[in-house]
Backbone bond lengths (Angstrom), bond angles and torsions (degrees), N, CA, C in turn:
res aa  C-N    CA-C-N  psi(-1)  N-CA   C-N-CA  omega(-1)  CA-C   N-CA-C  phi
1 Q - - - 1.484 - - 1.494 108.96 -
2 G 1.331 115.44 136.55 1.419 121.80 177.57 1.521 111.30 -92.56
3 P 1.373 114.96 176.96 1.438 119.67 179.66 1.549 115.40 -63.54
4 L 1.347 116.21 -23.92 1.426 122.16 175.79 1.532 108.20 -132.42
5 E 1.334 116.18 122.70 1.444 122.98 -179.09 1.488 111.95 -120.87
6 E 1.340 114.62 114.80 1.437 120.96 178.15 1.525 115.36 -89.97
7 S 1.287 118.77 154.98 1.401 122.27 176.32 1.484 108.76 -156.78
8 G 1.354 118.56 163.38 1.449 122.12 175.56 1.492 115.19 104.31
9 G 1.305 119.39 -7.21 1.423 121.11 177.64 1.533 110.47 -69.62
10 G 1.310 115.19 167.63 1.442 120.33 -177.50 1.528 109.81 160.04
11 S 1.326 113.13 -162.20 1.453 121.85 -178.56 1.555 109.31 -106.81
12 A 1.344 112.46 141.10 1.408 120.73 175.71 1.489 112.87 -144.83
13 Q 1.307 117.93 156.01 1.449 121.71 176.44 1.548 108.08 -89.61
14 P 1.333 117.15 155.74 1.416 118.79 175.61 1.578 113.66 -51.80
15 G 1.306 115.67 134.86 1.463 118.56 -179.54 1.558 113.91 94.27
16 E 1.340 113.94 -17.43 1.461 119.04 178.55 1.561 111.68 -80.59
17 S 1.337 114.37 -178.59 1.450 119.59 -177.54 1.489 110.72 -129.42
18 L 1.285 117.50 148.50 1.449 126.83 167.39 1.490 111.07 -133.52
19 R 1.371 115.83 154.31 1.489 120.96 179.89 1.486 107.61 -126.21
20 L 1.273 115.48 115.93 1.464 121.63 176.65 1.561 108.71 -92.72
21 S 1.319 115.79 147.47 1.450 123.80 177.64 1.520 108.94 -132.07
22 C 1.322 114.38 150.96 1.452 121.26 177.10 1.491 108.59 -145.39
23 V 1.323 116.00 128.00 1.447 123.95 -179.54 1.508 109.84 -110.74
24 A 1.300 116.75 124.99 1.464 121.41 178.10 1.531 110.33 -99.82
25 S 1.273 114.34 143.51 1.470 120.85 179.42 1.520 111.06 -140.93
26 G 1.313 117.88 161.43 1.437 121.49 177.70 1.553 110.16 63.08
27 F 1.282 116.01 -142.37 1.500 120.58 -178.87 1.456 112.64 -67.24
28 A 1.350 118.09 -22.45 1.454 119.25 175.89 1.543 114.53 -59.87
29 A 1.344 114.89 -24.51 1.447 121.53 -178.00 1.511 110.56 -82.89
30 D 1.304 120.73 -3.18 1.471 124.21 -176.52 1.573 115.21 -86.05
31 Y 1.302 116.31 -2.11 1.456 120.84 -174.70 1.521 111.69 -97.09
32 D 1.373 115.62 150.35 1.441 120.98 -176.20 1.497 110.76 -74.43
33 V 1.308 119.34 -27.61 1.448 122.82 -169.55 1.531 109.92 -116.05
34 M 1.306 114.77 134.89 1.447 124.09 166.46 1.492 107.01 -125.05
35 G 1.339 115.70 147.67 1.471 119.14 178.71 1.530 111.12 -167.10
36 W 1.324 111.48 -174.58 1.415 122.40 -173.57 1.470 111.77 -125.29
37 F 1.373 118.75 135.55 1.401 126.73 169.23 1.528 107.76 -118.97
38 R 1.318 116.75 165.08 1.457 120.10 175.88 1.517 109.05 -146.53
39 Q 1.337 112.30 156.02 1.463 118.54 179.83 1.480 108.22 -141.57
40 A 1.330 116.64 114.13 1.439 121.14 172.62 1.486 113.81 -85.83
41 P 1.301 118.68 160.81 1.504 117.81 -179.61 1.525 112.66 -57.10
42 G 1.288 115.52 130.59 1.413 120.12 178.28 1.570 117.12 76.10
43 K 1.338 114.65 2.20 1.416 121.19 -178.52 1.505 112.18 -114.38
44 E 1.352 115.71 157.46 1.450 120.44 175.50 1.532 110.12 -73.12
45 R 1.320 114.81 153.06 1.445 121.11 174.06 1.573 109.27 -64.75
46 E 1.314 114.57 133.07 1.495 118.36 -179.97 1.518 109.97 -130.70
47 G 1.325 114.58 152.45 1.413 120.27 178.48 1.527 109.66 -77.54
48 V 1.312 115.02 137.50 1.470 121.79 178.02 1.497 113.09 -100.72
49 S 1.324 113.60 -54.80 1.456 120.47 -179.08 1.495 110.02 -161.48
50 C 1.371 116.88 154.55 1.399 120.57 177.16 1.587 109.37 -148.26
51 I 1.273 115.85 158.64 1.486 120.73 -179.36 1.523 107.58 -144.06
52 K 1.330 111.15 141.66 1.454 119.83 -179.47 1.570 110.48 -99.64
53 F 1.301 115.53 130.30 1.489 122.76 176.74 1.517 111.02 -59.04
54 S 1.329 117.61 -42.55 1.414 122.79 -168.09 1.512 114.09 -65.84
55 D 1.342 118.33 -36.64 1.430 120.34 -174.13 1.575 111.70 -139.49
56 N 1.307 117.02 7.15 1.449 123.48 -178.50 1.502 114.79 59.18
57 T 1.266 117.20 23.33 1.467 119.47 172.45 1.495 111.98 -64.17
58 T 1.323 117.28 137.50 1.465 122.96 -179.76 1.461 111.24 -125.15
59 Y 1.256 116.37 148.16 1.466 125.57 174.90 1.503 109.10 -134.14
60 Y 1.354 113.92 145.94 1.452 122.91 -179.25 1.516 111.92 -135.90
61 R 1.311 112.56 142.37 1.485 117.68 170.09 1.471 108.84 -63.35
62 D 1.295 119.42 145.01 1.445 124.49 -177.79 1.486 113.52 -54.88
63 S 1.256 117.34 -38.43 1.509 122.95 -173.20 1.560 110.26 -71.45
64 V 1.322 120.19 -15.80 1.409 123.20 -178.46 1.547 112.83 -112.17
65 K 1.292 116.84 -6.62 1.500 119.23 -178.22 1.548 111.23 -60.76
66 G 1.294 116.70 135.04 1.383 121.68 -177.05 1.502 116.39 87.02
67 R 1.290 114.76 -13.64 1.514 122.62 -178.44 1.526 110.53 -112.96
68 F 1.341 118.22 -42.40 1.473 121.99 -176.36 1.522 110.16 -103.13
69 I 1.275 117.11 150.59 1.441 123.70 -179.01 1.547 107.02 -136.55
70 I 1.329 119.62 124.81 1.445 123.33 176.83 1.520 106.95 -103.53
71 A 1.320 116.08 143.62 1.416 124.55 177.75 1.472 110.86 -147.71
72 R 1.287 117.97 152.97 1.470 122.71 -176.87 1.508 109.56 -130.36
73 D 1.320 115.07 130.05 1.433 122.38 170.67 1.547 108.02 -98.31
74 N 1.337 114.67 98.39 1.449 120.96 -170.29 1.515 111.56 -63.23
75 A 1.344 115.17 -40.65 1.457 120.60 -177.57 1.534 112.83 -64.24
76 K 1.325 115.66 -28.55 1.453 120.29 178.51 1.530 114.75 -103.55
77 N 1.359 116.90 7.15 1.421 121.58 -174.78 1.510 113.38 44.57
78 T 1.303 113.54 47.89 1.450 121.87 -176.57 1.552 111.32 -125.30
79 V 1.328 117.21 139.31 1.413 121.53 174.62 1.519 108.80 -120.85
80 H 1.305 117.24 142.40 1.467 122.53 -178.84 1.526 110.06 -120.06
81 L 1.274 117.93 147.64 1.433 123.00 172.94 1.547 107.26 -125.62
82 Q 1.309 115.18 103.20 1.466 120.83 174.27 1.487 109.24 -82.18
83 M 1.286 119.22 116.09 1.417 126.67 -177.87 1.470 111.36 -108.59
84 N 1.316 117.97 107.56 1.436 125.11 -179.17 1.535 112.15 -106.96
85 S 1.244 116.66 161.39 1.458 122.96 176.02 1.558 109.93 51.06
86 L 1.326 113.44 46.38 1.477 115.36 -175.73 1.480 113.51 -59.41
87 K 1.300 117.21 145.01 1.433 129.13 179.07 1.559 111.09 -116.69
88 P 1.328 118.15 154.57 1.484 117.01 176.75 1.489 113.03 -58.22
89 E 1.316 120.08 -30.12 1.408 122.22 179.70 1.526 114.60 -71.56
90 D 1.354 116.10 -6.42 1.424 120.16 174.26 1.505 112.04 -80.94
91 T 1.347 117.15 -9.93 1.460 122.46 -178.55 1.529 109.16 -58.78
92 A 1.303 117.70 122.74 1.461 124.15 179.00 1.461 108.62 -176.57
93 V 1.326 115.82 170.21 1.444 123.96 164.39 1.500 109.62 -83.44
94 Y 1.319 120.06 123.26 1.418 123.84 -179.04 1.475 110.83 -101.12
95 Y 1.320 116.20 131.06 1.454 124.27 -176.61 1.491 112.21 -116.09
96 C 1.274 119.41 132.17 1.433 125.38 172.33 1.540 108.82 -86.29
97 A 1.310 117.16 142.94 1.465 120.42 -179.61 1.548 111.19 -148.34
98 T 1.310 116.21 159.68 1.443 122.20 177.69 1.523 108.60 -123.51
99 D 1.356 115.76 157.80 1.447 123.13 176.62 1.519 109.59 -167.93
100 D 1.330 115.31 174.04 1.443 119.00 177.41 1.514 114.21 -85.80
101 D 1.294 117.78 -14.43 1.484 120.48 -177.74 1.508 110.20 -162.45
102 C 1.325 117.40 154.17 1.432 123.73 172.48 1.518 107.68 -141.97
103 F 1.327 114.79 162.43 1.445 119.97 -171.84 1.575 111.24 -130.41
104 E 1.269 115.83 -178.80 1.455 122.34 -174.49 1.543 112.12 -61.64
105 D 1.294 115.49 -29.99 1.447 118.82 178.85 1.524 112.72 -85.39
106 V 1.331 115.97 10.35 1.455 123.77 -179.07 1.480 113.59 65.19
107 G 1.326 115.70 19.52 1.458 122.48 174.63 1.523 110.14 -83.21
108 F 1.313 117.52 141.87 1.421 123.10 177.39 1.525 109.45 -94.00
109 G 1.364 116.08 137.17 1.496 120.14 -175.92 1.518 111.21 -59.04
110 G 1.344 118.80 -37.36 1.454 121.58 -179.41 1.478 113.14 -102.18
111 G 1.296 119.32 8.80 1.473 120.31 -179.58 1.515 114.50 78.48
112 G 1.313 116.87 5.08 1.439 122.71 -176.10 1.544 111.89 93.04
113 E 1.304 115.23 110.45 1.436 120.39 -177.54 1.544 114.06 -84.87
114 Y 1.300 117.53 -36.01 1.467 122.96 176.54 1.535 105.90 -129.39
115 W 1.320 112.90 144.81 1.467 121.05 179.47 1.520 111.99 -132.76
116 G 1.309 113.87 138.40 1.464 117.84 172.11 1.520 110.22 -78.05
117 K 1.323 115.38 174.83 1.413 122.71 -178.90 1.551 114.24 -77.35
118 G 1.311 113.76 -20.06 1.465 120.38 178.31 1.527 112.30 101.41
119 T 1.317 112.69 148.50 1.479 119.12 175.63 1.565 109.22 -132.74
120 L 1.298 118.14 131.17 1.446 121.49 -172.13 1.502 110.84 -82.55
121 V 1.338 115.08 132.10 1.494 120.20 173.66 1.545 106.87 -118.47
122 T 1.275 116.06 122.14 1.460 122.54 179.28 1.539 111.20 -118.51
123 V 1.364 116.27 118.59 1.424 120.18 -179.41 1.531 108.01 -115.25
124 S 1.289 117.18 115.51 1.453 122.85 -179.40 1.522 110.66 -157.48
125 S 1.335 115.70 162.45 1.446 121.19 175.19 1.515 110.67 -87.03
């Protein structure tokens, strides 16, 4: 087991939902921010959503606003990404990451200090 363990990826049809989870352990649990990035084939990795432990501030990429919801269970050092109304363009490997800060553009202040191995989400008919 690594410092960040993702789960919940899989296949879904357009319009369906998936819920990703990420559990932080060890030093990975010492950061204020947890969030999700994704990388589609042939594309750059991009921030999807992030949440701050200190004040529960959340940020979302424009393309997922209104569809995805990020939440954190602080007691369990776990972050969830509820993905609703999935679209084929959501297909990507999703990575959990930690940092000390994140911003409105879903960028991490430190570029991501810890990273999970990734979980694949495939949305197709």
